[in-house]
N, C-alpha and C positions, 0 to 999 in steps of 0.2 A: 773745402777745396782751396781757402786761403792759410791750411798748413803746407801746399804745394807752390807756396810762394814766399818766395826769400827777398829779402829788400837791404841793399849794404850802400852805408853812409853815415857821416856823422849823425849823431842822436839829433839835434835841430831838425834835420832833413827826415828824417827814417822813422822819430817816433810813433808818429800817429798812427803808423799801419801794424803797429803792435796791436792796435784796440781792436784793429780787424782780422787779429789773428794769425799775421803774416809771422814767418819768423826773419828775427832783425839781426843784421849783424853788424853793430858797432863798429866802424872805424875813428881813430884818432891819428889825426896827421895824413889823413890820408892815406893810412896803411893798412892792408889785411893781413892779417896775422896766416902763420900756415895752416893753424887750426882751421882757420876759416876755410882756405884755400882745400882743402882736405875734405871739409863737411859738405863745401860745393860741390864738388866733386863726384863725391860718396853717393851725397841723398839725392833723392830725386824729385828736384823741385821741376814743376812746369812751366812757373816764370819768376823771372830771376829783373828787381827792378835795382839798377845803379845809379847813382847818383855821379852827376856829370865828371867831380874830382875824380871819383874812383872809377869811371868809364876810361878817363887820360891816362891814368895812369898804368892800369891793367886793359889798354884795349888788346892785346896779344892773346892775353888767356882771356879773357871775354868773347873775344871773336871765334877761337880755338873752340869755346862751348857751345857758340851758335851754328857752328859747323858741323855738329855732329846730330844725330838724331836725341839731341837736348834740350832743356828749358830755350825759351823765347826770353830774352837779353831784350831789356827794354830802359832807354837812359829816360832818369826824373830831372830835372832843375836843383841846386845844390841851394838851399837859403844860404848859404856863410857865403858861397861864391857868386852869388847873382851881380847882377849888372844893375844898378839902380837907376831907371829913365823916370823923369816925372815923377821922383817921389816914390815908386814902384818896382819891384825888385823883377827883373826880368833875367832871363835863363842866358847859356851864353850862345846859345844856337848850336851846342852841340847834339841835342837831340834830333832835329830838323833836319841839321846835313845827313847823318846818320842814315835818317829816314829816308830822306833822298836818296844817297847812295844806292840802301835796298833795291829801293822800285827801278832805280836804274840799274842796278844786277838784274834784277827780274825782267824786267820787259825789255832790256834794251836801250832806252831813252828813258831823258828828266821828261816828266809831266806834272811836275807841280804848278807847272806857273810862273815859276820863281824865275825871274829876269839875270839874277847869277849868271 
Protein backbone atom coordinates (compact mmCIF):
# COMPACT_ATOMS: atom_id res chain seq x y z
CA UNK A 1 0.00 0.00 0.00
CA UNK A 2 2.77 2.48 0.87
CA UNK A 3 4.05 2.41 -2.71
CA UNK A 4 0.71 3.94 -3.75
CA UNK A 5 1.33 6.94 -1.47
CA UNK A 6 3.25 10.03 -2.62
CA UNK A 7 4.62 12.65 -0.24
CA UNK A 8 5.66 16.06 -1.59
CA UNK A 9 7.70 18.70 0.21
CA UNK A 10 11.10 19.71 1.48
CA UNK A 11 13.34 16.88 2.67
CA UNK A 12 13.13 17.87 6.35
CA UNK A 13 9.35 17.50 6.26
CA UNK A 14 8.99 14.35 4.15
CA UNK A 15 12.07 12.17 4.66
CA UNK A 16 10.45 10.10 7.41
CA UNK A 17 7.78 8.88 4.98
CA UNK A 18 10.47 7.17 2.89
CA UNK A 19 11.09 4.75 5.77
CA UNK A 20 7.45 3.69 5.45
CA UNK A 21 7.91 2.92 1.74
CA UNK A 22 6.16 5.99 0.35
CA UNK A 23 7.31 7.66 -2.86
CA UNK A 24 9.01 10.93 -1.97
CA UNK A 25 9.02 14.02 -4.18
CA UNK A 26 11.63 16.30 -2.65
CA UNK A 27 11.18 19.96 -3.51
CA UNK A 28 13.70 22.75 -3.43
CA UNK A 29 12.49 26.27 -2.73
CA UNK A 30 8.91 24.98 -2.79
CA UNK A 31 8.93 24.18 -6.51
CA UNK A 32 7.72 21.03 -8.24
CA UNK A 33 9.76 20.07 -11.28
CA UNK A 34 8.05 19.26 -14.58
CA UNK A 35 9.21 15.65 -14.11
CA UNK A 36 7.42 15.44 -10.76
CA UNK A 37 4.22 16.91 -12.15
CA UNK A 38 4.28 14.38 -15.01
CA UNK A 39 4.84 11.49 -12.59
CA UNK A 40 2.04 12.69 -10.32
CA UNK A 41 -0.34 12.73 -13.28
CA UNK A 42 0.77 9.38 -14.74
CA UNK A 43 1.43 7.22 -11.69
CA UNK A 44 -1.62 5.83 -9.99
CA UNK A 45 -1.15 7.12 -6.48
CA UNK A 46 -4.06 6.57 -4.12
CA UNK A 47 -2.98 9.19 -1.58
CA UNK A 48 -0.83 12.28 -2.02
CA UNK A 49 0.43 14.10 1.07
CA UNK A 50 1.68 17.64 0.43
CA UNK A 51 3.23 20.15 2.78
CA UNK A 52 1.40 23.42 3.37
CA UNK A 53 4.05 25.28 1.36
CA UNK A 54 3.48 23.09 -1.70
CA UNK A 55 -0.29 23.20 -1.36
CA UNK A 56 -0.29 26.99 -1.27
CA UNK A 57 1.87 27.21 -4.42
CA UNK A 58 0.14 24.44 -6.40
CA UNK A 59 -3.39 24.69 -5.04
CA UNK A 60 -5.09 24.79 -8.47
CA UNK A 61 -3.15 21.79 -9.82
CA UNK A 62 -3.77 19.74 -6.68
CA UNK A 63 -7.45 20.63 -6.57
CA UNK A 64 -7.84 19.57 -10.19
CA UNK A 65 -6.32 16.23 -9.25
CA UNK A 66 -8.70 15.93 -6.28
CA UNK A 67 -11.75 16.63 -8.46
CA UNK A 68 -11.03 13.64 -10.70
CA UNK A 69 -11.40 10.01 -9.75
CA UNK A 70 -7.79 10.36 -8.72
CA UNK A 71 -5.95 10.27 -5.45
CA UNK A 72 -6.94 11.80 -2.17
CA UNK A 73 -4.77 14.88 -1.55
CA UNK A 74 -4.04 15.64 2.10
CA UNK A 75 -2.10 18.56 3.54
CA UNK A 76 0.56 17.96 6.19
CA UNK A 77 2.44 20.55 8.26
CA UNK A 78 5.71 21.84 6.82
CA UNK A 79 8.44 21.70 9.46
CA UNK A 80 10.30 24.66 7.94
CA UNK A 81 7.28 26.89 7.67
CA UNK A 82 5.87 26.08 11.08
CA UNK A 83 4.71 28.88 13.30
CA UNK A 84 6.37 28.53 16.70
CA UNK A 85 4.12 28.96 19.73
CA UNK A 86 5.32 28.40 23.28
CA UNK A 87 8.48 26.71 21.99
CA UNK A 88 6.59 24.19 19.85
CA UNK A 89 5.99 24.13 16.08
CA UNK A 90 2.43 24.65 14.90
CA UNK A 91 1.04 24.44 11.37
CA UNK A 92 -0.21 27.49 9.52
CA UNK A 93 -3.76 26.17 9.72
CA UNK A 94 -4.04 25.51 5.98
CA UNK A 95 -4.93 21.85 6.49
CA UNK A 96 -7.69 22.62 8.98
CA UNK A 97 -9.15 25.31 6.74
CA UNK A 98 -9.11 23.07 3.65
CA UNK A 99 -10.72 20.23 5.59
CA UNK A 100 -13.40 22.58 6.90
CA UNK A 101 -14.12 23.81 3.35
CA UNK A 102 -14.37 20.21 2.07
CA UNK A 103 -16.88 19.37 4.80
CA UNK A 104 -18.92 22.48 3.95
CA UNK A 105 -19.00 21.42 0.28
CA UNK A 106 -19.98 17.87 1.25
CA UNK A 107 -22.70 18.55 3.83
CA UNK A 108 -23.68 22.13 3.07
CA UNK A 109 -22.69 23.69 6.37
CA UNK A 110 -19.79 24.13 8.77
CA UNK A 111 -20.04 21.40 11.40
CA UNK A 112 -16.52 21.87 12.77
CA UNK A 113 -17.68 23.70 15.88
CA UNK A 114 -15.23 26.52 15.15
CA UNK A 115 -16.31 30.01 16.14
CA UNK A 116 -14.61 31.57 13.09
